[in-house]
C-alpha positions in Angstrom: 73.6 104.0 73.1 76.0 106.3 71.5 79.3 105.0 70.0 81.3 106.8 72.7 79.5 104.8 75.5 79.9 101.6 73.5 83.6 102.2 73.2 83.9 102.8 76.9 81.8 99.7 77.6 84.0 97.5 75.4 87.1 98.7 77.2 85.6 98.3 80.6 84.4 94.8 79.8 87.9 93.9 78.7 89.3 95.1 82.0 86.7 93.2 84.0 87.1 90.1 82.0 90.8 90.2 82.7 89.9 90.5 86.4 91.9 93.7 86.5 89.7 95.5 89.1 92.3 98.2 89.8 92.5 99.3 86.2 88.7 99.1 85.9 88.4 101.4 88.9 91.0 103.8 87.5 89.3 103.8 84.1 85.9 104.6 85.7 87.5 107.3 87.8 89.0 108.9 84.7 85.9 108.4 82.6 83.4 110.2 84.7 85.1 111.0 88.0 82.9 108.4 89.7 83.3 108.1 93.4 84.8 104.8 94.7 81.5 103.5 96.0 79.8 104.1 92.6 82.8 102.5 90.9 82.2 99.4 93.0 78.5 99.3 92.2 79.2 99.6 88.4 81.9 96.8 88.5 79.6 94.6 90.6 76.7 95.0 88.3 78.8 94.4 85.2 80.4 91.3 86.9 77.0 89.8 87.6 75.7 90.1 84.1 74.8 86.7 82.7 76.0 87.7 79.2 78.4 90.6 79.3 77.7 92.7 76.2 78.5 96.3 75.4 74.9 97.5 75.3 74.2 96.3 78.9 77.5 97.8 80.1 76.8 101.1 78.4 73.3 101.1 80.0 74.9 100.6 83.5 77.4 103.4 82.9 74.7 105.7 81.6 72.5 105.0 84.6 75.2 105.9 87.1 76.5 108.9 85.1 73.1 110.4 85.4 73.1 110.0 89.2 76.5 111.5 89.9 
């Protein structure tokens, strides 16, 4: 993953770890203009990761950014 996606992944992981779902949604909306249903999917997938690391988060963001 590129360093840009890793940076976004770190920030998003921090928001989710802090259980700040509203800010996570706003961040995703600003990041890629993801629709709300896609934001929910991204957050749910990240929340269900056994070990939340930036590479896995970046992969999830990349997957959904290619589908929007």
